[in-house]
C-alpha positions as CSV (number, residue, x, y, z in Angstrom):
1,M,-2.1,6.7,6.2
2,D,-3.2,9.1,9.0
3,C,-5.9,10.5,6.8
4,R,-7.2,7.1,5.9
5,H,-6.9,5.8,9.5
6,I,-4.4,3.1,8.6
7,S,-1.7,2.2,11.0
8,E,1.9,1.2,10.4
9,E,1.1,-2.2,11.9
10,Q,-1.7,-2.6,9.3
11,V,0.8,-1.7,6.5
12,R,3.3,-4.2,7.8
13,A,0.6,-6.8,8.0
14,A,-0.5,-6.1,4.4
15,L,3.1,-6.5,3.2
16,Q,3.5,-9.8,5.0
17,T,0.1,-11.4,4.4
18,G,-1.5,-9.7,1.4
19,S,-1.7,-10.8,-2.2
20,I,0.1,-9.1,-5.1
21,N,-2.4,-7.5,-7.5
22,H,-0.6,-8.4,-10.7
23,R,-2.9,-6.3,-12.9
24,K,-2.0,-3.1,-11.1
25,S,1.7,-3.9,-10.2
26,D,4.6,-3.1,-12.5
27,P,7.5,-5.5,-11.6
28,R,9.6,-4.3,-14.5
29,L,9.7,-0.6,-13.3
30,L,13.3,0.5,-12.8
31,P,15.0,1.1,-10.5
32,C,12.2,0.2,-8.1
33,P,9.4,-2.2,-9.1
34,K,5.9,-1.1,-8.1
35,L,4.0,-3.7,-6.2
36,V,0.3,-3.3,-5.4
37,V,-0.9,-5.5,-2.5
38,D,-4.5,-6.3,-1.5
39,A,-5.0,-7.3,2.1
40,L,-7.5,-7.7,4.8
41,V,-5.9,-6.2,8.0
42,G,-9.0,-5.4,10.1
43,K,-10.2,-3.6,7.0
44,S,-9.7,-4.2,3.3
45,V,-6.7,-2.2,2.1
46,Q,-4.7,-1.8,-1.1
47,A,-1.1,-0.8,-0.5
48,V,1.4,0.4,-3.1
49,F,5.0,-0.4,-2.4
50,S,8.2,0.7,-4.2
51,A,10.4,-2.4,-4.0
52,C,13.9,-1.0,-4.3
53,P,17.0,-3.2,-4.0
54,T,18.0,-2.0,-0.6
55,R,14.6,-1.1,0.9
56,T,10.9,-1.2,0.4
57,G,9.0,2.1,0.6
58,V,5.3,2.8,1.0
59,V,3.9,4.9,-1.8
60,T,0.3,5.0,-0.6
61,V,-2.3,2.9,1.2
62,I,-6.0,3.0,0.4
63,D,-8.9,1.9,2.7
64,K,-11.1,0.1,0.3
65,D,-14.1,0.0,2.7
66,T,-14.3,3.7,3.4
67,N,-13.8,6.8,1.2
68,W,-12.3,9.2,3.8
69,A,-12.4,12.9,3.1
70,C,-8.7,13.8,3.2
71,Y,-7.2,17.3,3.2
72,C,-3.4,17.6,3.1
73,P,-2.2,21.2,3.5
74,S,0.6,22.2,1.2
């Protein structure tokens, strides 16, 4: 998220207001279905969530408007 200049607030907004991309989601994945959400939150983003029974985790978030050069040290 930092590398792509996407804030936690934008991720929350995507989860609350975005539309599920059914073509890329996998609702039958166990134990945690994969939900891909497309949203406009100041920029166009695509967020991938792991929808577990007790919590929802963020897998990744992509800025669809800008291809940021990211470097993540190991």
